[in-house]
MIMARPA-939425 format. One record per residue (C-alpha): y negated, z, x negated; residue in one letter. Coordinates in steps of 0.5 Angstrom, whole numbers, plus 500, padded with zeros to 3 digits. Layout:
BEGIN
YZXA/...
This chain:
BEGIN
537482540M/544483538S/546485531R/550478529D/543475531R/540479527L/544479520L/544471522R/539469518P/540474513V/547472512R/544465511R/538465506A/543469501A/548464502A/543459500D/540464495H/547464492A/548456492G/542454489R/543451481P/541455475S/535450475R/530455479W/530459473A/525458467L/530458462A/525457456A/521463458L/523469456P/523472463L/528478463A/528480470L/531473470L/537473465A/541473470A/541467476C/546470480S/545472487S/545478490T/548480497P/543483502L/546489505P/547490512T/541490517W/542493524D/537495528N/539503528G/543504532A/548507528T/542512525T/544519528R/539522533P/534525529A/533533529T/527537528V/528544525A/523549527Q/519553523P/517559523A/511565523R/513569519V/518567513V/525572512P/526575507S/531571504A/529563503P/534558508P/539555505V/538547505V/543542505N/543535504M/539532511P/543527514P/541519514P/536519520G/534525521A/527529520V/526535517T/519540518M/517541511P/514547511V/516553506S/512558505P/514563498R/520567502P/517574504G/510572506T/507571513V/505565515V/498566517P/496564524A/491557526A/485558523P/479558527A/476550529V/470550525Q/464549530A/461542528E/454541530P/455536535A/462534537L/463527539P/467528546Y/468533551S/472539551A/477535555A/478530550V/479535545A/485539549A/488533549R/490535541F/493542542P/494544534D/501544533P/507550532A/506549524T/501551520V/499550514Y/495553507T/493549502T/486551499P/483546503G/485549510L/485556509A/482560515P/475561514G/475555510R/469550511T/470545506T/477541504F/481543497T/476540491T/480536486T/480542481A/484546487E/488540487M/490539479R/491545480Q/496546486W/500540482L/501544475Q/503550479D/509544483Q/510542475V/511550473A/515551479A/520545478A/520548470A/525553473R/529549477S/536547473P/535540476T/529538479V/524534473R/517534474A/510532471A/503531472L/502524468V/495523467P/494516470I/485515469G/479517470T/474516475S/467514475Q/464521475R/469523469A/473527474E/481526472P/485521476L/494525476D/500523479A/506528480L/512525479V/518529481L/526527479T/533529477Q/534525471S/533526465A/525527465N/520523468T/518517463E/518511467A/523507463S/528513465T/526512472L/528504472L/535506468A/537511472D/535506478G/534510484R/529508489P/522510488T/517512493V/510513491L/505518496L/498515496I/492520499G/484519500Q/482512498Q/477514502H/472519501G/472521508D/478521510E/481529508P/488530512A/492525508G/490529501A/491535504E/497533507A/501530500L/500537497L/504540503V/509535501I/508535494A/510542493R/516541498E/519536494V/518540487A/521547490Q/522546497G/525543504L/524536502L/527539494T/535534497P/532528497V/532527489L/538527489S/538520491R/531517490I/524518485N/518521490V/511521485I/505524489V/498521488V/494526493P/487524492R/486516489A/478517490N/475524487P/468521487D/468519494G/472525497A/467530492A/461526495A/464525503G/463518502T/468512504R/467508497V/467510490T/462512485A/459505483N/459503492G/466500492I/471501498D/477501493M/482499498N/479492498R/480492490D/487492489H/487484487L/480485484L/481491480L/474493479K/474499479T/477504475P/480508481E/484501483A/487500476L/489506475A/494505481L/495498479A/498500472R/502506475L/505501480V/507497475R/510501470D/514506475Y/515500479K/516503486P/521501492T/516504497V/509506498V/505510502V/498510504D/495514509A/488514512H/484516517E/480512522Y/474513526T/475516532V/469515538A/463511535G/463504535R/470506541F/465509545V/459504543Q/463499545K/468501550F/466508552N/473510550A/476514545V/481513541Q/488517543R/493516538F/495521533D/497515528G/496508527L/502505523L/501497520Q/506495514Y/503490509A/500483513T/498477509T/500470508A/506469503N/510476503L/518476503P/521476510E/527481509F/521485506V/517485513T/524486517K/526492513A/519495513S/520494521E/527496522E/528502517W/522504517F/517504522R/522505528R/524511524P/517513524L/515513530V/521516534A/519522529S/512522530L/515522538Q/519527538K/514531535Q/510530540S/505525537L/503519540T/503512535S/500505535E/499499531W/493500526Y/487497529Y/480497528T/473494531T/467491526S/461494526T/458489529D/456493536P/456485539N/463484537D/468487543L/475484539R/480489536V/483487530S/490490527M/489492519G/487485515G/491479513T/487478507Q/491481499P/486487497D/488492500T/493497498G/497495503R/497489502N/497487496V/504493495N/508488500G/505481495L/509486489K/515486494N/516493496T/516496503V/509498504S/506503510V/499505512L/499511516L/492513519E/490519522T/485519526R/479524523G/473519520V/467523524G/470529527I/468532520G/475539520R/477538528L/484538529H/485538522I/492542522Q/494537528R/491531522R/495535517V/501535521H/501527523T/501525516H/506530513V/511528519V/511521517A/511521510A/517526511T/519519515S/519515510V/522520505L/528520509Q/529513511S/529512503T/533516502V/539514508A/537506505R/537508498A/543503496E/540498501D/533498498L/536497491K/540490493Q/534488498L/529489493K/534485486S/535480492F/527479494V/525478487D/529472485R/528470491D/521470490V/521467483S/526460485A/521458489L/516457483A/516448483C/519448490R/516450496A/510450500D/504457499A/500459504V/492460501V/490462506E/492466513A/489468518A/491472525P/492470531T/488471537P/490475543T/489480548R/492486550R/491492554A/489498549L/491505552L/484510549M/481515553L/475517557D/470521553P/468525559V/475527563T/480526557G/484522562A/487516558D/483509560R/486502559S/482497556V/483490556D/481487549V/481481545E/485482540W/487480534N/495480532S/497481525A/504480526L/503473527E/499470521L/496462523R/496459516N/489456514V/491453508K/497450504T/499447498R/505446494R/507451490R/506449483P/510451477C/505456474G/498455472Y/494454465W/487459464L/483456457D/482461453A/475465456S/481467462S/481474458T/479477464A/484475468A/489476464V/488482463D/488484471K/494480472L/497484466R/494491468A/498489475A/505487473G/505480472V/508477466Q/503472462V/503467455L/499466450R/500458448V/502459441S/502452439E/498445441S/501441448S/500437452S/502440461L/502435467L/497439471M/493438477D/486441476S/481444481Y/474438483R/469442486E/467438493T/463444497M/459451495R/456456498S/455463496E/456469500G/459477501A/466478503R/469480509Q/474484512D/475485520V/470491520R/464487516G/461485510T/467488505V/462494500A/462491494D/457494491G/450494489P/450488486A/454484491A/448483496G/443480491T/442473489V/449471484G/452478486G/456475491G/462470491I/462464491V/465460496K/468453495V/472447497E/476444492V/481438491A/486436487L/487431481T/492430477R/493429470S/496430463L/492435459V/491438452D/492445452V/490448445P/493455442I/491461445G/490459452S/495461457Y/501460461Y/502464467V/509462470P/511463477L/517464477S/518472477Q/518476482P/510478482L/509470483G/506471491N/501476488L/499471482I/498466488V/493471492A/489471486A/488464481L/488459487E/480459487P/478456494D/479464498T/475469499Q/479474495N/481469488S/478471481F/475465481F/471467489A/469473485N/466471478R/472473475V/473466472I/468463471D/469456471R/474451476L/475448470E/478454466S/484454471V/489448473G/497448476R/502447472V/507441476A/512441471T/517446467V/512446461P/517447454T/511451449L/511454445R/508461446Y/507469446E/507474451E/501478452V/502485450A/501489457P/
């Protein structure tokens, strides 16, 4: 596609935005981000044609007596962040730990040799049979804070963000060149922030080990120069209880990566508040995927790719966030992996039903961290390395893949720092301007197609092309749409919903004087109960999810418009704010992830769609 053709829709959108009259801002509401209605120009868009060729620094196994001189890498450059302390000898790669039964042949294993780089963390030490414990991980992060304290420019802090269900501390390492690590200071300074999250699923350890490496290199190593342009926040292990137990889910049996809208777990709630306070521009979610298992069972083949990649793919995502995710981040990331002889593909999975031969990209529901952070107008990137079901096999290569990918994202953010600031400002205003005037997609689904999927023969290790039914998340089918209201009214009993919205960063107003609102009320036309589903099957929602009255409420609704008296103490949630699309996902009741379906809101009568800009007396609900 030519550059002019690519820029045409961007320029048109910016021009349309600039021409909108000021009435799209709710002047009656104290929305700080809407105080200025002037448009923000979008950055010049390119498809990478002007990006400098990437270069890769190959670290030696024996570190020289003097530390290397590190300059700021040029835009598009890729470095390998491995910086052991000067004068030390990097140990030889540890031997692969013997497994009771390998999931495939030696010929398959030979396709995944160890990288030249040797990574050292507590969990990767020679002879180690277990991964880094949470206590070791916390000490490692504290060591980075101590190392940064010796730097004249780097500021670092280990910020407590919550506690797991089994009382393990949840911490975020904040790294910056701002005066301090307070969220308000970082926001005032204006540098984009990258949030790196690992091990939401406890049985996926490689991302956590890799983020320890990244934390060290940003704090005191080869990646420290990125802090002149961006801030970095690292949460290496978001699910410490699952990691200790070796399980995918949290201690109460919930898949926390399906909990980012509902916020039922303290772990997901902690991440939501972190995102609310620090407002990252880019979020990376590090996972691992099943290598053999049901793929051998269904297709007699083994997964072959080092990394599977996907950005946010759910309804109502801002168009230009998707374009930035693809052109500014995914494409350079693929190139970085290729330069390290690492293979990649779009993320995909298959259900746990042995008779279901469909293969699906990551889900389109607004429940995962990837999709929910996309609805918060961030570039939200998922990286999955091969790992589930193979223990410590190929662990150095798996960590290497995560390190290369995270480094690429950091350096893409550095290269696009100014563009990303402009993009975020534009998108926040554009989403706010949709209130009262545009359609919203209530429910969307992937597009069924077919794809030749490259896999490996489990015996010979040779490439095998498998023709599969493929559910593409890159093109969504709109299942249900409605006119976007000006906002939502919630009755005074909806405190649980208000608390979750506020934790996500949504502005909620409490009515302080009785009034009347023209609104559409929901009328139930059909009801059933069931369980939430994703592309893998039934979502792990805790022990109560499978009991009578413990699943979700599935309803179909019709709308009835009327003038409704609203009492003091009820709430108004305006859509004229940057998180408008997230609000739609939470409050439209007839979807499986809505607050009503999941019993956060008990009655349909407790919520209404406000049809006109209200004139209310109100007070803002504090976070």
